[in-house]
ZAKEBA-490964 format. One record per residue (C-alpha): residue number from 1; residue in one letter; x, y, z. Coordinates in Angstrom, 3 decimals. Layout:
% residues N
+-----+----+----------+----------+----------+
|   i | aa |     east |    north |       up |
+-----+----+----------+----------+----------+
| NUM |  A |        X |        Y |        Z |
...
+-----+----+----------+----------+----------+
% end
This chain:
% residues 220
+-----+----+----------+----------+----------+
|   i | aa |     east |    north |       up |
+-----+----+----------+----------+----------+
|   1 |  M |   31.435 |  133.971 |  105.403 |
|   2 |  K |   33.880 |  130.764 |  106.024 |
|   3 |  A |   31.418 |  127.974 |  104.975 |
|   4 |  L |   30.275 |  127.390 |  101.580 |
|   5 |  E |   26.759 |  126.382 |  102.619 |
|   6 |  D |   26.513 |  130.140 |  104.115 |
|   7 |  R |   27.472 |  131.567 |  100.702 |
|   8 |  I |   25.172 |  129.347 |   98.828 |
|   9 |  R |   22.028 |  130.158 |  101.343 |
|  10 |  T |   22.923 |  133.769 |  100.977 |
|  11 |  I |   22.971 |  133.695 |   97.106 |
|  12 |  L |   19.595 |  131.635 |   97.171 |
|  13 |  H |   18.123 |  134.434 |   99.851 |
|  14 |  E |   18.999 |  137.396 |   97.828 |
|  15 |  T |   17.879 |  136.263 |   94.281 |
|  16 |  Q |   14.908 |  134.515 |   95.692 |
|  17 |  A |   16.196 |  131.730 |   93.148 |
|  18 |  E |   14.838 |  127.927 |   93.858 |
|  19 |  Q |   17.626 |  125.211 |   94.201 |
|  20 |  I |   16.894 |  123.935 |   90.481 |
|  21 |  E |   17.735 |  127.574 |   89.047 |
|  22 |  L |   21.011 |  127.597 |   91.129 |
|  23 |  A |   21.872 |  124.097 |   89.630 |
|  24 |  E |   21.138 |  125.148 |   86.086 |
|  25 |  A |   23.369 |  128.527 |   86.591 |
|  26 |  A |   26.292 |  126.409 |   88.029 |
|  27 |  G |   25.951 |  123.519 |   85.651 |
|  28 |  V |   25.533 |  120.817 |   88.260 |
|  29 |  T |   22.602 |  118.606 |   89.920 |
|  30 |  K |   20.094 |  119.701 |   92.167 |
|  31 |  G |   21.442 |  116.838 |   94.352 |
|  32 |  T |   24.602 |  118.766 |   94.588 |
|  33 |  V |   23.104 |  121.928 |   95.612 |
|  34 |  T |   21.455 |  120.119 |   98.527 |
|  35 |  Q |   24.891 |  118.675 |   99.465 |
|  36 |  W |   26.377 |  122.197 |   99.391 |
|  37 |  L |   23.551 |  123.405 |  101.522 |
|  38 |  D |   23.695 |  120.316 |  103.965 |
|  39 |  G |   27.604 |  121.059 |  104.322 |
|  40 |  K |   28.237 |  117.481 |  102.739 |
|  41 |  I |   30.266 |  118.932 |  100.048 |
|  42 |  K |   32.523 |  121.683 |  101.335 |
|  43 |  S |   34.212 |  123.078 |   98.277 |
|  44 |  I |   32.804 |  124.282 |   94.657 |
|  45 |  K |   34.504 |  124.296 |   91.393 |
|  46 |  L |   35.566 |  127.508 |   89.943 |
|  47 |  E |   33.618 |  126.718 |   86.711 |
|  48 |  Y |   30.305 |  126.346 |   88.630 |
|  49 |  A |   31.133 |  129.697 |   90.337 |
|  50 |  V |   31.615 |  131.368 |   87.113 |
|  51 |  G |   28.220 |  129.896 |   85.923 |
|  52 |  I |   26.514 |  131.740 |   89.234 |
|  53 |  Q |   28.374 |  134.777 |   88.385 |
|  54 |  K |   26.973 |  134.926 |   84.933 |
|  55 |  R |   23.362 |  134.403 |   86.178 |
|  56 |  W |   23.465 |  136.823 |   89.218 |
|  57 |  G |   26.971 |  138.778 |   89.288 |
|  58 |  Y |   28.332 |  137.081 |   92.227 |
|  59 |  N |   32.231 |  137.330 |   92.618 |
|  60 |  P |   33.517 |  133.803 |   91.825 |
|  61 |  V |   36.333 |  134.230 |   94.092 |
|  62 |  W |   34.061 |  135.109 |   96.785 |
|  63 |  I |   31.770 |  131.981 |   95.875 |
|  64 |  V |   34.743 |  129.401 |   96.017 |
|  65 |  M |   36.875 |  130.898 |   99.026 |
|  66 |  G |   34.606 |  133.640 |  100.766 |
|  67 |  Q |   37.052 |  136.090 |  100.125 |
|  68 |  G |   36.896 |  139.628 |   98.260 |
|  69 |  K |   33.705 |  141.500 |   97.319 |
|  70 |  K |   30.452 |  139.545 |   97.300 |
|  71 |  K |   29.228 |  140.770 |   93.821 |
|  72 |  S |   31.399 |  141.228 |   90.728 |
|  73 |  S |   32.641 |  144.949 |   90.255 |
|  74 |  G |   30.451 |  146.530 |   87.248 |
|  75 |  F |   28.116 |  143.379 |   86.950 |
|  76 |  S |   25.023 |  145.536 |   86.850 |
|  77 |  N |   25.815 |  147.575 |   83.889 |
|  78 |  V |   28.394 |  145.686 |   81.907 |
|  79 |  R |   27.382 |  142.677 |   80.030 |
|  80 |  G |   30.123 |  139.658 |   80.061 |
|  81 |  A |   31.111 |  137.684 |   77.511 |
|  82 |  E |   29.119 |  134.503 |   76.892 |
|  83 |  I |   31.952 |  132.095 |   77.939 |
|  84 |  G |   30.906 |  128.523 |   79.106 |
|  85 |  S |   27.261 |  128.728 |   78.177 |
|  86 |  R |   26.941 |  125.314 |   76.793 |
|  87 |  R |   26.314 |  122.770 |   79.221 |
|  88 |  V |   27.708 |  119.172 |   78.701 |
|  89 |  P |   26.534 |  116.284 |   80.424 |
|  90 |  L |   29.255 |  114.122 |   82.585 |
|  91 |  I |   28.123 |  110.668 |   82.374 |
|  92 |  S |   29.468 |  107.258 |   83.345 |
|  93 |  Y |   31.431 |  104.927 |   81.050 |
|  94 |  V |   28.438 |  102.281 |   81.214 |
|  95 |  Q |   26.130 |  105.165 |   79.875 |
|  96 |  A |   28.519 |  105.991 |   77.082 |
|  97 |  G |   29.125 |  102.215 |   76.256 |
|  98 |  K |   25.136 |  102.230 |   75.662 |
|  99 |  M |   25.139 |  105.010 |   73.219 |
| 100 |  S |   23.529 |  104.691 |   69.779 |
| 101 |  E |   21.964 |  107.183 |   67.374 |
| 102 |  A |   18.439 |  105.771 |   67.980 |
| 103 |  V |   18.561 |  106.118 |   71.822 |
| 104 |  N |   18.838 |  109.355 |   73.916 |
| 105 |  P |   21.695 |  108.699 |   76.383 |
| 106 |  F |   20.771 |  111.748 |   78.340 |
| 107 |  P |   17.201 |  111.341 |   79.829 |
| 108 |  P |   16.514 |  113.988 |   82.697 |
| 109 |  G |   18.577 |  113.097 |   85.625 |
| 110 |  A |   20.836 |  110.741 |   83.879 |
| 111 |  A |   24.250 |  113.115 |   84.303 |
| 112 |  F |   26.183 |  113.005 |   87.548 |
| 113 |  E |   26.819 |  116.805 |   86.794 |
| 114 |  Y |   27.360 |  119.339 |   84.011 |
| 115 |  L |   30.590 |  121.002 |   82.669 |
| 116 |  L |   30.303 |  124.432 |   80.984 |
| 117 |  T |   32.089 |  124.893 |   77.830 |
| 118 |  D |   32.222 |  127.821 |   75.042 |
| 119 |  L |   32.847 |  125.027 |   72.424 |
| 120 |  D |   30.230 |  124.773 |   69.514 |
| 121 |  L |   29.069 |  120.995 |   70.160 |
| 122 |  S |   25.956 |  118.991 |   68.953 |
| 123 |  D |   23.337 |  117.946 |   71.347 |
| 124 |  G |   25.076 |  114.560 |   71.631 |
| 125 |  A |   28.044 |  115.903 |   73.155 |
| 126 |  F |   29.011 |  114.729 |   76.776 |
| 127 |  A |   31.876 |  114.235 |   79.216 |
| 128 |  L |   33.725 |  111.467 |   80.958 |
| 129 |  E |   36.118 |  111.386 |   83.870 |
| 130 |  I |   39.343 |  109.627 |   83.265 |
| 131 |  D |   39.515 |  106.444 |   85.339 |
| 132 |  G |   42.461 |  104.225 |   85.829 |
| 133 |  L |   46.123 |  104.581 |   84.139 |
| 134 |  S |   45.819 |  103.330 |   80.769 |
| 135 |  M |   46.224 |  106.835 |   79.209 |
| 136 |  A |   48.929 |  108.109 |   81.962 |
| 137 |  P |   50.909 |  110.330 |   81.911 |
| 138 |  E |   48.807 |  112.758 |   79.760 |
| 139 |  F |   45.575 |  111.655 |   80.836 |
| 140 |  N |   45.296 |  110.976 |   84.713 |
| 141 |  P |   42.754 |  109.712 |   87.085 |
| 142 |  G |   40.231 |  112.582 |   87.914 |
| 143 |  D |   41.080 |  114.494 |   84.608 |
| 144 |  R |   37.806 |  114.979 |   82.653 |
| 145 |  V |   37.417 |  115.071 |   78.719 |
| 146 |  I |   34.596 |  116.572 |   76.707 |
| 147 |  V |   33.784 |  114.463 |   73.443 |
| 148 |  E |   31.928 |  114.879 |   70.324 |
| 149 |  P |   29.984 |  112.163 |   68.645 |
| 150 |  A |   29.259 |  114.200 |   65.455 |
| 151 |  L |   33.087 |  114.330 |   64.617 |
| 152 |  T |   34.969 |  111.614 |   62.361 |
| 153 |  P |   38.142 |  110.669 |   64.084 |
| 154 |  R |   41.388 |  111.624 |   62.282 |
| 155 |  P |   44.808 |  109.518 |   62.916 |
| 156 |  G |   46.025 |  110.441 |   66.374 |
| 157 |  D |   42.753 |  111.764 |   68.089 |
| 158 |  C |   41.741 |  110.277 |   71.248 |
| 159 |  V |   38.474 |  108.846 |   70.980 |
| 160 |  V |   35.622 |  107.119 |   73.195 |
| 161 |  A |   34.826 |  103.769 |   71.812 |
| 162 |  K |   32.994 |  100.539 |   72.699 |
| 163 |  N |   34.227 |   96.854 |   72.164 |
| 164 |  G |   31.535 |   94.834 |   73.176 |
| 165 |  H |   31.356 |   95.125 |   76.519 |
| 166 |  E |   29.220 |   97.353 |   78.788 |
| 167 |  E |   31.564 |   99.968 |   79.173 |
| 168 |  A |   33.292 |  102.273 |   77.009 |
| 169 |  T |   36.926 |  103.083 |   76.682 |
| 170 |  F |   38.971 |  106.110 |   75.995 |
| 171 |  K |   42.148 |  105.543 |   73.892 |
| 172 |  R |   44.036 |  106.986 |   71.103 |
| 173 |  Y |   42.889 |  106.224 |   67.508 |
| 174 |  R |   45.466 |  104.837 |   65.037 |
| 175 |  V |   44.847 |  103.720 |   61.636 |
| 176 |  R |   46.213 |  100.699 |   60.344 |
| 177 |  G |   45.075 |  100.272 |   56.631 |
| 178 |  I |   42.182 |   98.661 |   54.747 |
| 179 |  N |   41.515 |   94.884 |   54.790 |
| 180 |  A |   40.477 |   92.505 |   52.194 |
| 181 |  A |   36.828 |   93.802 |   52.612 |
| 182 |  G |   37.759 |   97.245 |   52.152 |
| 183 |  Q |   36.896 |   98.180 |   55.533 |
| 184 |  E |   39.211 |  100.482 |   57.627 |
| 185 |  V |   41.563 |   98.554 |   60.256 |
| 186 |  F |   42.398 |  100.553 |   63.286 |
| 187 |  E |   43.724 |  100.373 |   66.740 |
| 188 |  L |   42.858 |  101.845 |   69.963 |
| 189 |  V |   46.096 |  102.480 |   71.674 |
| 190 |  P |   46.757 |  103.119 |   75.292 |
| 191 |  L |   49.536 |  105.797 |   75.882 |
| 192 |  N |   50.757 |  103.722 |   78.940 |
| 193 |  P |   52.625 |  100.875 |   77.478 |
| 194 |  D |   51.574 |   98.462 |   80.323 |
| 195 |  Y |   48.066 |   98.186 |   78.802 |
| 196 |  P |   46.977 |   96.252 |   75.613 |
| 197 |  T |   46.081 |   97.816 |   72.477 |
| 198 |  I |   42.638 |   96.997 |   70.748 |
| 199 |  N |   42.626 |   96.113 |   67.207 |
| 200 |  S |   39.416 |   96.487 |   65.108 |
| 201 |  E |   40.275 |   93.213 |   63.143 |
| 202 |  H |   40.565 |   91.114 |   66.282 |
| 203 |  E |   37.405 |   92.377 |   68.210 |
| 204 |  P |   34.473 |   94.350 |   67.219 |
| 205 |  V |   35.228 |   98.004 |   67.819 |
| 206 |  T |   32.937 |  101.095 |   67.584 |
| 207 |  I |   33.972 |  104.727 |   67.554 |
| 208 |  I |   31.344 |  106.579 |   69.795 |
| 209 |  A |   33.024 |  110.040 |   69.937 |
| 210 |  V |   36.282 |  112.248 |   69.670 |
| 211 |  M |   37.791 |  114.082 |   72.336 |
| 212 |  V |   37.461 |  118.164 |   71.881 |
| 213 |  E |   38.597 |  119.435 |   75.145 |
| 214 |  H |   40.852 |  117.776 |   78.100 |
| 215 |  R |   40.770 |  119.491 |   81.544 |
| 216 |  R |   43.159 |  118.833 |   84.216 |
| 217 |  Y |   42.309 |  119.631 |   87.482 |
| 218 |  R |   44.695 |  120.682 |   90.509 |
| 219 |  K |   45.296 |  117.779 |   93.071 |
| 220 |  K |   43.829 |  118.664 |   96.340 |
+-----+----+----------+----------+----------+
% end
C-alpha cells in the first residue's frame, strides 16, 4: 500500500478500533487521524507508528513507508518493553505562558498533539516546538523539547520562562548572584549572540519548567 491513508484504513478495519483509539495509541489528536484518512497529511512520524505497534503489533516501517511485513514478527507471543508509554502534550508558547499552579493548562483538546516518552514525569510536563533562531545552532526551528515544571533549574539548564508577556520563552538559565533583598538574580541567555539576554533584576521573570529532553528531526 503506497498511501498512508490506505494503511491507516487497514489498521482501523482489522482492529475494529475507533479513530479516537488510534489517536490515543499513536499519541496524536483525533483530528490528525482524520487528516491521515483524508489524505491531507501524507506522512507519519516514527514515534507515532511505534505507539500503534505497541497497541496492535503493526510493523512501524510498514506504517511509515509501506515496506516490509505488515505485522511485527513475534508480536503475538512476545511482550515488548514499555518504551514511550508516557504521553506529553505539545502546546503553544501562549498556553505555556499562561501556566500557573492553580490552573490546569491542559484541558481536554488543548494539545496540538502528543509526544511519547519513557521518562518519569509529573502530570504537568509538556512539550514545545522550537520557533525562531534565538537558541541556534543547538536548537533549531522544528526541534521539540520536553520540559518538567516539577524540577528546580540548575545553572546551565535550558528552561521555559515567562517575562510578563503573553508568550513563554525558551532560554538557558544562568545565575548571577543574590541581590540586597536576598533574592536570586538570574539571566535567561540565548545561545545565539544576536538576541538579547533577559535579566531578572530588570524585568519580572518566572521560571515555568526545565528541559529534560531535546528531539531533533531530520529535515524533509
